[in-house]
Residue frames as a rotation matrix with the C-alpha (Angstrom) as fourth column:
UNK 1
-0.625 -0.755 0.196 106.60
-0.182 0.385 0.905 75.80
-0.759 0.530 -0.378 306.83
UNK 2
0.133 0.631 -0.764 105.26
-0.962 -0.103 -0.252 75.57
-0.238 0.769 0.594 303.31
UNK 3
0.622 0.163 0.766 104.54
-0.093 0.987 -0.134 72.13
-0.777 0.012 0.629 301.94
UNK 4
-0.366 -0.880 -0.304 107.55
-0.451 -0.118 0.885 71.12
-0.814 0.461 -0.354 299.81
UNK 5
-0.535 0.248 0.808 105.44
0.658 0.722 0.214 68.87
-0.530 0.646 -0.550 297.60
UNK 6
0.595 0.804 0.016 103.05
0.682 -0.494 -0.539 71.73
-0.425 0.332 -0.842 296.82
UNK 7
0.380 -0.517 -0.767 105.91
-0.270 -0.855 0.443 74.18
-0.885 0.039 -0.465 296.36
UNK 8
-0.668 -0.725 -0.166 107.49
-0.413 0.176 0.894 72.03
-0.619 0.666 -0.417 293.66
UNK 9
0.139 0.832 -0.537 104.21
-0.968 -0.001 -0.252 70.72
-0.211 0.555 0.805 292.30
UNK 10
-0.624 -0.362 -0.693 105.03
-0.509 0.861 0.009 67.04
0.593 0.358 -0.721 292.78
UNK 11
0.407 0.799 -0.443 102.89
-0.198 0.550 0.811 64.18
0.892 -0.242 0.382 294.04
UNK 12
0.095 -0.350 0.932 103.26
-0.986 -0.160 0.040 63.70
0.135 -0.923 -0.360 297.80
UNK 13
0.957 0.114 -0.265 104.92
-0.100 0.993 0.068 60.30
0.271 -0.038 0.962 298.03
UNK 14
0.610 -0.766 0.206 108.05
-0.263 0.050 0.964 58.86
-0.748 -0.641 -0.171 299.59
UNK 15
0.021 -0.612 0.790 109.32
0.606 0.637 0.477 57.10
-0.795 0.469 0.384 296.49
UNK 16
0.730 0.200 -0.654 109.96
-0.244 -0.817 -0.522 60.20
-0.639 0.541 -0.548 294.42
UNK 17
0.560 -0.592 0.580 111.92
0.821 0.301 -0.485 60.07
0.113 0.747 0.655 291.20
UNK 18
0.301 -0.484 -0.821 114.79
0.499 -0.654 0.568 62.32
-0.813 -0.581 0.045 292.27
UNK 19
-0.752 -0.553 0.359 115.84
0.580 -0.297 0.758 63.10
-0.313 0.778 0.544 288.69
UNK 20
-0.132 0.798 0.588 112.31
0.761 -0.298 0.576 64.25
0.635 0.524 -0.568 287.83
UNK 21
0.645 0.319 -0.694 112.24
0.738 -0.497 0.457 66.23
-0.200 -0.807 -0.556 291.08
UNK 22
-0.208 -0.819 -0.534 115.47
0.481 -0.561 0.674 68.01
-0.852 -0.116 0.511 290.20
UNK 23
-0.741 0.016 0.671 114.21
0.649 -0.241 0.722 68.70
0.174 0.970 0.168 286.67
UNK 24
0.355 0.931 0.087 111.01
0.812 -0.353 0.465 70.18
0.463 -0.095 -0.881 288.12
UNK 25
0.473 -0.271 -0.839 113.15
0.600 -0.598 0.531 72.36
-0.646 -0.754 -0.120 290.41
UNK 26
-0.650 -0.757 0.068 115.32
0.540 -0.397 0.742 73.52
-0.535 0.519 0.667 287.49
UNK 27
-0.384 0.592 0.708 112.21
0.759 -0.234 0.608 74.43
0.525 0.771 -0.360 285.46
UNK 28
0.670 0.666 -0.328 110.75
0.722 -0.484 0.494 76.35
0.170 -0.568 -0.805 288.39
UNK 29
0.122 -0.725 -0.678 114.08
0.596 -0.493 0.634 78.07
-0.794 -0.482 0.372 289.08
UNK 30
-0.753 -0.361 0.550 114.31
0.657 -0.355 0.666 79.21
-0.045 0.863 0.504 285.47
UNK 31
0.051 0.880 0.472 110.79
0.732 -0.355 0.582 80.63
0.679 0.316 -0.662 285.66
UNK 32
0.867 0.312 -0.388 111.61
0.497 -0.514 0.698 82.45
0.019 -0.799 -0.602 288.90
UNK 33
-0.078 -0.997 0.004 115.12
0.997 -0.078 -0.024 83.60
0.024 0.003 1.000 287.97
UNK 34
0.076 0.085 -0.993 115.77
0.490 -0.871 -0.037 87.26
-0.868 -0.484 -0.108 288.94
UNK 35
-0.884 -0.447 -0.136 116.74
0.103 -0.470 0.877 88.16
-0.456 0.761 0.462 285.36
UNK 36
-0.538 0.765 0.354 113.15
0.746 0.236 0.623 87.48
0.393 0.599 -0.697 284.29
UNK 37
0.500 0.775 -0.387 111.97
0.862 -0.400 0.312 90.09
0.087 -0.490 -0.868 286.77
UNK 38
-0.520 -0.834 -0.185 114.64
0.845 -0.534 0.034 92.77
-0.127 -0.138 0.982 286.25
UNK 39
-0.867 0.204 0.455 112.13
0.031 -0.889 0.457 95.27
0.498 0.410 0.764 284.87
UNK 40
0.025 0.934 -0.357 109.29
0.595 0.273 0.756 94.27
0.804 -0.231 -0.549 287.17
UNK 41
0.445 0.200 0.873 108.11
-0.487 -0.764 0.423 96.32
0.752 -0.614 -0.242 290.14
UNK 42
-0.524 -0.755 0.395 109.98
-0.713 0.134 -0.688 95.75
0.466 -0.642 -0.608 293.41
UNK 43
-0.008 0.596 0.803 107.07
-0.866 0.397 -0.303 93.87
-0.499 -0.698 0.513 295.00
UNK 44
0.891 0.341 -0.300 106.95
-0.453 0.714 -0.534 91.42
0.032 0.611 0.791 292.11
UNK 45
0.106 -0.935 -0.339 110.75
-0.462 0.256 -0.849 90.91
0.881 0.246 -0.405 292.27
UNK 46
-0.532 -0.273 0.802 110.53
-0.846 0.128 -0.517 90.21
0.038 -0.953 -0.299 296.02
UNK 47
0.455 0.785 0.420 107.69
-0.743 0.594 -0.307 87.75
-0.491 -0.173 0.854 295.47
UNK 48
0.789 -0.214 -0.575 109.67
-0.344 0.622 -0.703 85.88
0.509 0.753 0.418 292.79
UNK 49
-0.295 -0.949 0.109 112.75
-0.591 0.092 -0.802 85.81
0.751 -0.301 -0.588 295.01
UNK 50
-0.276 0.279 0.920 110.69
-0.907 0.242 -0.345 84.47
-0.319 -0.929 0.186 297.90
UNK 51
0.799 0.601 0.035 109.22
-0.539 0.741 -0.401 81.74
-0.267 0.301 0.915 295.71
UNK 52
0.428 -0.731 -0.532 112.72
-0.387 0.383 -0.839 80.84
0.816 0.565 -0.119 294.44
UNK 53
-0.538 -0.602 0.590 113.95
-0.776 0.080 -0.626 80.51
0.330 -0.794 -0.510 298.03
UNK 54
0.173 0.698 0.695 110.93
-0.814 0.499 -0.298 78.32
-0.555 -0.514 0.654 298.88
UNK 55
0.867 0.125 -0.482 111.68
-0.434 0.666 -0.607 76.13
0.245 0.736 0.631 295.84
UNK 56
-0.086 -0.976 -0.202 115.30
-0.501 0.218 -0.838 75.70
0.861 0.029 -0.507 296.93
UNK 57
-0.507 -0.028 0.862 114.21
-0.851 0.174 -0.495 74.83
-0.136 -0.984 -0.112 300.48
UNK 58
0.562 0.800 0.211 111.62
-0.723 0.599 -0.343 72.37
-0.401 0.040 0.915 299.16
UNK 59
0.583 -0.423 -0.693 114.25
-0.418 0.575 -0.703 70.62
0.696 0.700 0.158 297.05
UNK 60
-0.516 -0.814 0.268 116.54
-0.637 0.155 -0.755 70.25
0.573 -0.560 -0.598 300.07
UNK 61
-0.189 0.537 0.822 113.69
-0.856 0.320 -0.406 68.73
-0.481 -0.781 0.399 302.08
UNK 62
0.755 0.653 -0.057 112.54
-0.589 0.638 -0.496 66.32
-0.288 0.408 0.866 299.39
UNK 63
0.254 -0.751 -0.609 116.05
-0.582 0.385 -0.717 65.11
0.773 0.536 -0.339 298.53
UNK 64
-0.749 -0.540 0.385 116.61
-0.605 0.319 -0.730 63.99
0.271 -0.779 -0.565 302.12
UNK 65
-0.410 0.637 -0.652 114.61
0.140 0.751 0.646 60.83
0.901 0.173 -0.397 302.87
UNK 66
-0.605 0.195 -0.772 114.19
0.796 0.109 -0.595 61.68
-0.031 -0.975 -0.221 306.56
UNK 67
-0.790 0.289 -0.541 112.93
-0.126 -0.940 -0.318 65.17
-0.600 -0.183 0.779 305.88
UNK 68
-0.700 0.566 -0.436 110.76
-0.509 0.035 0.860 63.88
0.502 0.824 0.263 303.00
UNK 69
-0.454 0.523 -0.722 109.16
0.596 0.780 0.191 61.33
0.663 -0.343 -0.665 305.36
UNK 70
-0.684 0.176 -0.708 108.62
0.576 -0.464 -0.672 64.07
-0.447 -0.868 0.216 307.94
UNK 71
-0.839 0.385 -0.385 106.90
-0.512 -0.799 0.315 66.22
-0.186 0.461 0.868 305.30
UNK 72
-0.524 0.664 -0.533 104.57
-0.122 0.561 0.819 63.34
0.843 0.494 -0.213 304.45
UNK 73
-0.457 0.319 -0.831 103.80
0.848 0.437 -0.299 62.77
0.268 -0.841 -0.470 308.11
UNK 74
-0.853 0.116 -0.510 103.17
0.123 -0.903 -0.411 66.49
-0.508 -0.413 0.756 308.58
UNK 75
-0.744 0.598 -0.299 100.67
-0.546 -0.285 0.788 66.41
0.386 0.750 0.538 305.69
UNK 76
-0.251 0.633 -0.732 98.89
0.275 0.772 0.573 63.55
0.928 -0.057 -0.368 307.49
UNK 77
0.443 0.439 0.782 98.80
-0.513 -0.591 0.623 65.54
0.735 -0.677 -0.037 310.76
UNK 78
0.803 -0.247 -0.542 101.29
0.510 0.755 0.412 63.29
0.308 -0.607 0.733 312.53
UNK 79
0.808 -0.589 0.009 103.88
-0.457 -0.618 0.640 64.78
-0.372 -0.522 -0.768 314.89
UNK 80
0.799 -0.600 0.035 107.28
0.464 0.579 -0.670 64.31
0.381 0.552 0.741 313.37
UNK 81
0.246 -0.811 0.531 110.87
-0.550 -0.568 -0.612 65.10
0.798 -0.142 -0.586 314.08
UNK 82
-0.589 -0.605 -0.537 112.88
0.056 0.632 -0.773 63.69
0.806 -0.485 -0.338 316.89
UNK 83
-0.818 0.315 0.482 110.45
-0.569 -0.320 -0.758 65.04
-0.085 -0.894 0.440 319.50
UNK 84
0.128 0.990 -0.068 107.46
-0.982 0.116 -0.152 63.30
-0.142 0.086 0.986 317.95
UNK 85
-0.033 -0.190 -0.981 109.11
-0.576 0.806 -0.137 59.99
0.817 0.560 -0.137 317.24
UNK 86
0.946 0.273 -0.176 108.85
-0.064 0.688 0.723 56.88
0.318 -0.672 0.668 319.29
UNK 87
0.374 -0.846 0.380 111.77
-0.840 -0.135 0.526 56.28
-0.393 -0.516 -0.761 321.57
UNK 88
-0.081 -0.504 -0.860 114.29
-0.772 0.578 -0.266 53.82
0.631 0.642 -0.436 320.20
UNK 89
0.864 0.386 -0.323 113.96
-0.154 0.814 0.560 50.28
0.479 -0.434 0.763 321.42
UNK 90
0.615 -0.661 0.431 116.45
-0.562 0.016 0.827 49.09
-0.553 -0.750 -0.362 324.03
UNK 91
0.505 -0.420 0.754 117.67
0.554 0.828 0.090 46.49
-0.662 0.372 0.651 321.52
UNK 92
0.700 -0.237 0.673 118.45
0.545 -0.432 -0.719 49.18
0.462 0.870 -0.173 318.94
UNK 93
0.811 -0.396 0.431 120.16
-0.535 -0.801 0.268 51.36
0.239 -0.448 -0.862 321.53
UNK 94
0.546 -0.614 0.571 122.31
-0.209 0.560 0.802 48.43
-0.812 -0.557 0.177 322.68
UNK 95
0.546 -0.306 0.780 123.17
0.775 0.538 -0.331 47.48
-0.318 0.786 0.530 319.12
UNK 96
0.761 -0.252 0.597 124.17
0.201 -0.784 -0.588 51.05
0.616 0.568 -0.546 318.22
UNK 97
0.756 -0.514 0.405 126.21
-0.627 -0.393 0.672 51.38
-0.186 -0.762 -0.620 321.41
UNK 98
0.463 -0.582 0.668 128.10
0.219 0.806 0.550 48.18
-0.859 -0.109 0.501 320.57
UNK 99
0.602 -0.213 0.769 128.67
0.790 0.020 -0.613 49.33
0.115 0.977 0.181 316.99
UNK 100
0.832 -0.287 0.475 130.00
-0.244 -0.958 -0.151 52.68
0.498 0.010 -0.867 318.22
UNK 101
0.637 -0.628 0.447 132.34
-0.452 0.166 0.876 50.94
-0.625 -0.760 -0.179 320.66
UNK 102
0.432 -0.452 0.780 133.61
0.662 0.746 0.066 48.74
-0.612 0.488 0.622 317.83
UNK 103
0.716 -0.135 0.685 134.09
0.504 -0.579 -0.641 51.81
0.483 0.804 -0.346 315.64
UNK 104
0.842 -0.405 0.356 135.93
-0.533 -0.724 0.437 53.61
0.081 -0.558 -0.826 318.44
UNK 105
0.498 -0.666 0.556 138.25
-0.050 0.618 0.784 50.64
-0.866 -0.418 0.274 318.93
UNK 106
0.467 -0.295 0.834 138.94
0.864 0.352 -0.360 50.40
-0.187 0.888 0.419 315.20
UNK 107
0.847 -0.130 0.516 139.67
0.077 -0.930 -0.360 54.13
0.527 0.345 -0.777 315.15
UNK 108
0.742 -0.591 0.315 142.12
-0.539 -0.246 0.806 53.86
-0.399 -0.768 -0.501 318.04
UNK 109
0.234 -0.639 0.733 143.90
0.287 0.765 0.576 51.05
-0.929 0.076 0.363 316.21
UNK 110
-0.137 -0.205 -0.969 143.74
-0.736 -0.634 0.239 53.00
-0.663 0.746 -0.064 312.94
UNK 111
-0.644 0.015 0.764 142.23
0.286 0.932 0.222 49.89
-0.709 0.362 -0.605 311.37
UNK 112
-0.608 0.352 -0.712 140.98
-0.680 -0.693 0.238 51.40
-0.410 0.629 0.661 308.13
UNK 113
-0.803 0.299 -0.516 139.72
-0.183 0.699 0.691 48.08
0.567 0.649 -0.506 306.78
UNK 114
-0.642 0.577 -0.505 137.57
0.767 0.480 -0.426 47.48
-0.003 -0.660 -0.751 309.87
UNK 115
-0.542 0.430 -0.722 136.25
-0.023 -0.866 -0.499 51.04
-0.840 -0.254 0.479 309.78
UNK 116
-0.706 0.250 -0.662 135.36
-0.707 -0.210 0.675 50.59
0.030 0.945 0.325 306.11
UNK 117
-0.776 0.430 -0.462 133.57
0.284 0.891 0.354 47.28
0.564 0.143 -0.814 306.84
UNK 118
-0.567 0.580 -0.585 131.59
0.655 -0.113 -0.747 48.88
-0.499 -0.807 -0.316 309.67
UNK 119
-0.538 0.335 -0.773 130.61
-0.452 -0.889 -0.071 51.74
-0.712 0.311 0.630 307.36
UNK 120
-0.795 0.223 -0.564 129.66
-0.477 0.344 0.808 49.35
0.374 0.912 -0.167 304.55
UNK 121
-0.743 0.523 -0.417 127.52
0.623 0.768 -0.146 47.30
0.244 -0.368 -0.897 306.91
UNK 122
-0.432 0.589 -0.683 125.72
0.410 -0.546 -0.730 50.38
-0.803 -0.596 -0.005 308.18
UNK 123
-0.662 0.200 -0.722 125.20
-0.656 -0.619 0.431 51.71
-0.362 0.759 0.541 304.64
UNK 124
-0.819 0.394 -0.416 123.56
0.029 0.754 0.657 48.39
0.572 0.526 -0.629 303.73
UNK 125
-0.540 0.632 -0.556 121.36
0.816 0.232 -0.529 48.73
-0.205 -0.739 -0.641 306.81
UNK 126
-0.588 0.302 -0.751 120.51
-0.170 -0.953 -0.250 52.28
-0.791 -0.019 0.612 305.78
UNK 127
-0.783 0.276 -0.558 119.34
-0.582 -0.007 0.813 51.04
0.220 0.961 0.166 302.36
UNK 128
-0.695 0.542 -0.473 117.24
0.514 0.834 0.201 48.29
0.504 -0.103 -0.858 303.97
UNK 129
-0.504 0.500 -0.704 115.66
0.618 -0.361 -0.698 50.79
-0.603 -0.787 -0.127 306.36
UNK 130
-0.681 0.241 -0.691 114.89
-0.518 -0.826 0.222 53.18
-0.517 0.509 0.688 303.50
UNK 131
-0.788 0.399 -0.470 113.25
-0.215 0.536 0.816 50.32
0.577 0.744 -0.336 301.59
UNK 132
-0.591 0.577 -0.564 111.19
0.798 0.520 -0.304 49.45
0.118 -0.630 -0.768 304.68
UNK 133
-0.563 0.366 -0.741 110.09
0.129 -0.847 -0.516 53.09
-0.816 -0.386 0.430 305.06
UNK 134
-0.767 0.251 -0.591 109.10
-0.641 -0.343 0.687 53.21
-0.030 0.905 0.423 301.41
UNK 135
-0.719 0.504 -0.480 107.10
0.248 0.830 0.500 49.99
0.650 0.241 -0.721 301.76
UNK 136
-0.576 0.501 -0.645 105.41
0.746 0.000 -0.666 51.29
-0.334 -0.865 -0.374 304.92
UNK 137
-0.604 0.362 -0.710 104.31
-0.345 -0.922 -0.175 54.49
-0.718 0.139 0.682 303.19
UNK 138
-0.770 0.314 -0.556 103.07
-0.515 0.209 0.831 52.53
0.377 0.926 0.001 300.18
UNK 139
-0.660 0.517 -0.545 101.08
0.571 0.817 0.084 50.17
0.489 -0.256 -0.834 302.40
UNK 140
-0.636 0.386 -0.668 99.67
0.518 -0.428 -0.741 53.04
-0.572 -0.817 0.073 304.49
UNK 141
-0.094 0.580 0.809 98.23
0.901 -0.297 0.318 54.91
0.424 0.758 -0.495 301.54
UNK 142
-0.334 0.049 0.941 96.59
-0.096 -0.995 0.018 58.01
0.938 -0.085 0.337 302.98
UNK 143
0.667 0.609 -0.430 95.77
0.297 0.312 0.902 56.42
0.684 -0.729 0.028 306.34
UNK 144
0.226 -0.614 0.756 97.47
-0.660 -0.667 -0.345 58.49
0.716 -0.422 -0.556 309.08
UNK 145
0.689 0.060 0.723 97.13
-0.659 0.468 0.589 55.69
-0.302 -0.882 0.362 311.64
UNK 146
0.885 -0.370 0.284 99.06
0.436 0.872 -0.223 53.30
-0.165 0.321 0.933 309.41
UNK 147
0.551 -0.701 0.453 101.65
0.060 -0.508 -0.859 55.99
0.833 0.500 -0.238 308.66
UNK 148
0.697 -0.260 0.668 102.59
-0.710 -0.376 0.595 56.13
0.097 -0.889 -0.447 312.34
UNK 149
0.894 -0.363 0.262 104.49
0.286 0.914 0.288 52.87
-0.344 -0.183 0.921 311.83
UNK 150
0.562 -0.700 0.440 107.12
0.432 -0.205 -0.878 54.89
0.705 0.684 0.187 309.99
UNK 151
0.770 -0.214 0.601 108.09
-0.504 -0.782 0.367 56.79
0.392 -0.586 -0.710 313.15
UNK 152
0.736 -0.517 0.436 110.17
-0.127 0.527 0.840 53.96
-0.665 -0.674 0.322 314.66
UNK 153
0.522 -0.547 0.655 111.95
0.841 0.456 -0.289 53.40
-0.141 0.702 0.698 311.35
UNK 154
0.647 -0.277 0.710 112.80
0.116 -0.885 -0.452 57.10
0.753 0.375 -0.540 311.12
UNK 155
0.813 -0.362 0.457 114.29
-0.557 -0.254 0.791 56.93
-0.170 -0.897 -0.408 314.59
UNK 156
0.579 -0.607 0.545 116.44
0.410 0.794 0.448 54.00
-0.705 -0.036 0.709 313.51
UNK 157
0.561 -0.346 0.752 117.47
0.754 -0.161 -0.637 55.81
0.342 0.924 0.170 310.34
UNK 158
0.817 -0.269 0.509 118.63
-0.365 -0.926 0.096 58.79
0.446 -0.264 -0.855 312.43
UNK 159
0.655 -0.598 0.462 120.88
-0.318 0.337 0.886 56.51
-0.686 -0.727 0.031 314.49
UNK 160
0.502 -0.451 0.738 122.25
0.765 0.630 -0.134 54.96
-0.404 0.632 0.661 311.32
UNK 161
0.705 -0.195 0.682 122.96
0.381 -0.706 -0.596 58.38
0.598 0.680 -0.424 309.81
UNK 162
0.811 -0.427 0.401 124.76
-0.585 -0.595 0.550 59.53
0.004 -0.681 -0.733 312.96
UNK 163
0.532 -0.627 0.569 126.90
0.146 0.730 0.668 56.41
-0.834 -0.272 0.480 312.89
UNK 164
0.485 -0.325 0.812 127.75
0.875 0.184 -0.448 56.98
-0.004 0.928 0.373 309.23
UNK 165
0.844 -0.211 0.492 128.66
-0.136 -0.973 -0.184 60.60
0.518 0.088 -0.851 310.03
UNK 166
0.678 -0.617 0.400 131.07
-0.485 0.034 0.874 59.28
-0.553 -0.786 -0.276 312.66
UNK 167
0.459 -0.496 0.738 132.57
0.638 0.761 0.115 56.85
-0.619 0.418 0.665 310.14
UNK 168
0.676 -0.160 0.719 133.09
0.581 -0.484 -0.654 59.69
0.453 0.860 -0.235 307.66
UNK 169
0.845 -0.358 0.397 134.72
-0.491 -0.814 0.311 61.90
0.212 -0.457 -0.864 310.29
UNK 170
0.538 -0.668 0.514 137.10
-0.158 0.519 0.840 59.11
-0.828 -0.533 0.174 311.34
UNK 171
0.473 -0.347 0.810 137.98
0.827 0.491 -0.273 58.30
-0.303 0.799 0.519 307.74
UNK 172
0.790 -0.169 0.589 138.69
0.178 -0.856 -0.485 61.98
0.586 0.488 -0.647 307.04
UNK 173
0.785 -0.497 0.369 140.80
-0.583 -0.393 0.711 62.25
-0.209 -0.773 -0.599 310.16
UNK 174
0.435 -0.626 0.647 142.84
0.247 0.774 0.583 59.19
-0.866 -0.094 0.492 309.20
UNK 175
0.581 -0.190 0.792 143.26
0.806 -0.006 -0.592 60.46
0.117 0.982 0.149 305.65
UNK 176
0.871 -0.225 0.437 144.54
-0.205 -0.974 -0.093 63.81
0.447 -0.009 -0.895 306.98
UNK 177
0.675 -0.618 0.404 147.13
-0.458 0.079 0.885 62.01
-0.579 -0.782 -0.229 309.11
UNK 178
0.496 -0.520 0.695 148.79
0.646 0.756 0.104 60.34
-0.580 0.398 0.711 306.14
C-alpha cells in the first residue's frame, strides 16, 4: 500500500483539514487527468492513470478517520487493523451488547423516537471518541510507543460505527414500510 499522506502531499497528522485535503486532491486530479495525456505515449498515460487511481484511493483513506489513524500507525510501524488492535474490554463489550439489545427492542416496537435517541447518543459518543483519538495522536507526537494508546480507541470506534450502521439500516427499513 502506498502512503496516502505522501500520495497527496499532505502532512501526516490525524487532524487534517478535510477541505484543504479535498482541494489538494482536486488539484492533483486535474494535473493527472487523462485529457492532459491524450497525445502522450501509452506508458506515460498508464503512469498518469495509475497515479490518479492512487490519489483517489488516498483520498478515501484520509477522509475516513479509522483508516487515517491506521495509516498513521502504519507509518510508525505499529500493527493496525482489527487484527492488530487490542481486544475490546469486557465493559465495552457488555455496554455494546446492551445497546444492541435496546436497539433491537426499539426496532421490534417500531419506536422511531427511541431509535433516533439511541443513534444520537452513539453519534455523540463517536464525536467524543474521535476527539480522544485526535488528542492521543497530538500528545504522542512521533513516538510509536505512545501512539499504541490509540489502538483501544480505534476498537471502540469500530463498535460505534457498526452500531450506527445498524441504526441506519433499521431507520431505512422503517421508512420503506411507510
